[in-house]
C-alpha positions in Angstrom: 0.0 0.0 0.0 1.5 3.2 -1.1 3.0 4.8 2.0 0.3 3.8 4.4 2.4 1.2 6.3 5.2 3.8 6.7 2.7 6.1 8.5 1.5 3.4 10.9 2.1 3.9 14.6 4.9 1.9 16.2 3.8 -1.3 17.9 2.2 -0.7 21.2 1.8 3.0 20.8 -1.5 4.8 20.2 -2.3 6.4 16.8 -1.8 10.2 16.6 -4.9 11.9 18.0 -6.6 15.2 17.6 -7.2 17.3 20.8 -10.9 16.1 21.0 -9.9 12.5 20.7 -7.2 12.9 23.3 -9.7 14.4 25.7 -12.0 11.4 25.0 -9.2 9.0 25.8 -8.6 10.9 29.0 -12.0 9.8 30.2 -11.1 6.1 29.9 -10.6 4.0 32.9 -7.2 2.3 33.1 -8.9 -1.1 32.3 -10.5 0.5 29.1 -7.1 2.0 28.1 -5.4 -1.3 28.7 -8.0 -3.2 26.6 -7.8 -0.6 23.7 -4.0 -0.7 23.5 -3.7 -4.5 23.9 -6.4 -5.1 21.4 -4.7 -2.8 18.8 -1.4 -4.6 19.3 -3.1 -8.0 18.8 -5.2 -6.9 15.8 -2.3 -5.2 14.0 -0.1 -8.3 14.7 2.4 -6.3 16.8 1.6 -9.2 19.2 1.7 -12.1 16.7 -0.4 -15.3 17.1 1.3 -17.7 19.5 3.0 -14.9 21.4 3.1 -15.5 25.2 2.4 -12.5 27.4 2.2 -11.9 31.1 0.4 -9.4 33.3 3.7 -8.1 34.7 5.3 -7.6 31.3 2.3 -5.9 29.7 1.8 -3.7 32.8 5.4 -2.5 32.4 5.1 -2.1 28.6 1.8 -0.1 28.9 2.8 1.9 32.0 -0.4 0.7 33.8 -1.1 -1.4 36.9 -1.5 -5.2 36.9 -5.2 -5.1 37.8 -6.4 -3.1 34.7 -4.1 -5.2 32.5 -5.6 -8.4 34.1 -9.2 -7.1 33.4 -8.2 -6.3 29.8 -6.7 -9.7 29.2 -9.8 -11.4 30.6 -12.0 -9.4 28.3 -9.8 -10.3 25.3 -10.0 -13.9 26.3 -13.8 -13.8 26.2 -13.5 -12.3 22.7 -11.2 -15.2 21.7 -8.1 -13.2 20.9 -6.2 -14.4 24.0 -6.1 -17.8 25.7 -5.5 -17.6 29.4 -3.0 -20.1 30.9 -3.6 -20.7 34.6 -0.6 -19.3 36.6 1.3 -18.9 33.3 0.1 -15.7 31.6 -1.6 -15.9 28.3 -1.1 -16.8 24.6 -2.3 -14.7 21.7 -4.7 -17.0 19.9 -4.0 -18.4 16.4 -6.1 -17.0 13.5 -8.5 -19.7 12.3 -8.3 -19.3 8.5 -10.9 -21.9 7.7 -13.5 -20.1 9.8 -13.3 -16.7 8.1 -16.2 -17.1 5.7 -18.4 -18.4 8.6 -17.5 -15.3 10.6 -18.3 -13.1 7.6 -21.7 -14.7 7.1 -22.7 -13.9 10.7 -21.1 -10.5 10.5 -23.2 -9.6 7.5 -26.5 -10.2 9.2 -25.5 -8.6 12.5 -23.9 -5.5 11.1 -26.8 -4.9 8.7 -29.2 -5.0 11.7 -27.0 -2.7 13.7 -26.5 -0.2 10.9 -30.3 -0.1 10.2 -31.2 0.3 13.8 -28.6 3.1 14.3 -30.0 5.0 11.4 -33.6 4.6 12.7 -32.9 5.3 16.4 -29.9 7.7 16.6 -30.7 11.1 18.1 -29.4 14.5 16.7 -26.2 14.4 18.8 -25.4 10.8 17.7 -26.1 11.7 14.0 -23.6 14.5 14.4 -21.0 12.1 15.8 -21.5 9.8 12.8 -21.1 12.8 10.4 -17.9 13.7 12.2 -16.7 10.1 11.8 -17.5 10.2 8.1 -15.2 13.2 7.8 -12.4 11.3 9.6 -12.8 8.4 7.3 -12.7 10.8 4.4 -9.4 12.2 5.6 -8.0 8.6 6.0 -9.1 7.9 2.5 -7.5 11.0 1.0 -4.2 10.5 2.9 -4.1 6.7 2.7 -3.5 6.9 6.5 -3.5 3.5 8.2 -3.3 5.0 11.7 -6.1 7.4 11.1 -8.3 4.6 9.7 -7.6 2.3 12.7 -8.6 5.0 15.2 -11.7 6.0 13.3 -12.7 2.3 12.9 -12.4 1.7 16.6 -14.6 4.7 17.4 -17.1 3.6 14.6 -17.5 0.2 16.1 -18.1 1.6 19.6 -20.6 4.2 18.4 -22.5 1.7 16.2 -22.8 -0.7 19.0 -24.1 2.0 21.4 -26.5 3.7 18.9 -28.0 0.4 17.7 -29.4 -0.1 21.2 -29.3 -3.9 21.0 -27.0 -5.4 23.6 -27.3 -8.9 22.1 -26.1 -7.8 18.7 -23.3 -5.7 20.2 -22.1 -8.6 22.3 -22.1 -11.0 19.3 -20.3 -8.5 17.1 -17.3 -7.8 19.3 -15.4 -11.1 18.9 -16.3 -11.2 15.2 -14.9 -7.8 14.6 -11.7 -8.6 16.5 -11.1 -11.8 14.5 -11.9 -10.3 11.1 -9.7 -7.3 11.8 -6.8 -9.6 12.7 -7.3 -11.5 9.5 -7.3 -8.2 7.5 -3.8 -7.4 8.8 -2.4 -10.8 7.7 -2.1 -9.7 4.1 -2.4 -6.0 4.5 0.8 -5.2 2.6 -0.4 -7.2 -0.4 -4.2 -6.6 -0.5 -4.9 -3.8 2.0 -6.7 -0.8 0.5 -7.1 2.0 3.0 -8.9 4.4 0.6 -11.5 1.8 -0.3 -12.2 0.6 3.2 -12.3 4.1 4.5 -14.8 5.1 1.8 -17.0 2.2 2.6 -17.1 3.0 6.3 -17.7 6.6 5.5 -20.8 5.7 3.5 -22.3 3.9 6.4 -21.6 6.9 8.7 -23.2 9.3 6.2 -26.3 7.1 5.8 -26.8 6.8 9.6 -26.2 10.6 10.0 -29.0 11.2 7.4 -31.3 8.7 9.2 -31.6 6.6 6.0 -32.1 3.1 7.3 -32.2 1.4 3.8 -29.0 3.3 2.7 -27.3 2.3 5.9 -28.1 -1.4 5.4 -26.9 -1.2 1.8 -23.7 0.5 2.8 -23.1 -2.2 5.4 -23.6 -4.9 2.8 -21.1 -3.2 0.5 -18.5 -3.2 3.3 -19.0 -6.9 4.0 -18.8 -7.6 0.3 -15.4 -6.0 0.4 -14.4 -8.0 3.4 -15.5 -11.2 1.7 -13.6 -10.4 -1.5 -10.5 -9.5 0.5 -10.8 -12.8 2.5 -11.1 -14.8 -0.7 -8.0 -13.2 -2.3 -6.0 -13.6 0.9 -6.9 -17.3 1.3 -6.2 -18.0 -2.4 -2.8 -16.4 -2.1 -2.0 -18.6 0.9 -2.9 -21.9 -0.8 
């Protein structure tokens, strides 16, 4: 990808933030911060599948206490990206290549429901937040900025989950998103397309901001179509 990887943040460090984003991060609990940073390291493969980690080592690396790191690791274990080893730390889970299309099938239905509900139920303030996210995805598209996309995508997932107002769909989506994002980074240098994936996310945001349920669902389908195509090309290249 032309120049995007070179602009990516160093492993374990947060992406460059605007002042408003930095203020939002300041409201995080230490456990939320630990989860966000650990999840990013796992998803971007800075912590590769099979890596062994410990509470002590990660607490020192992140500059946080052991308790919030332990809580973050337990949350990641529930999502399936970590496997806790009793009295021996944890191992970053392997990426199950064979299950990717099953994940995508479920993701398509859940994300379509969530996008439609968000467009239908979002209040004025939430619509404004989706419009702001659309602008951020537009900047990531124009600049081919991987770090900007990662930050916007994380905020998009959180806002979509909250605004859809369906705790069951949100709980089901979290581990699916984590696994599909990890898979995306496997062949990012070869098949990654920051402008395209940013544009697809921006379309969902704009439809929700406009309160257009049908357009939000169609835009969600278009994003999952891209994910499915990317997955097929990646698996074909690995065979």
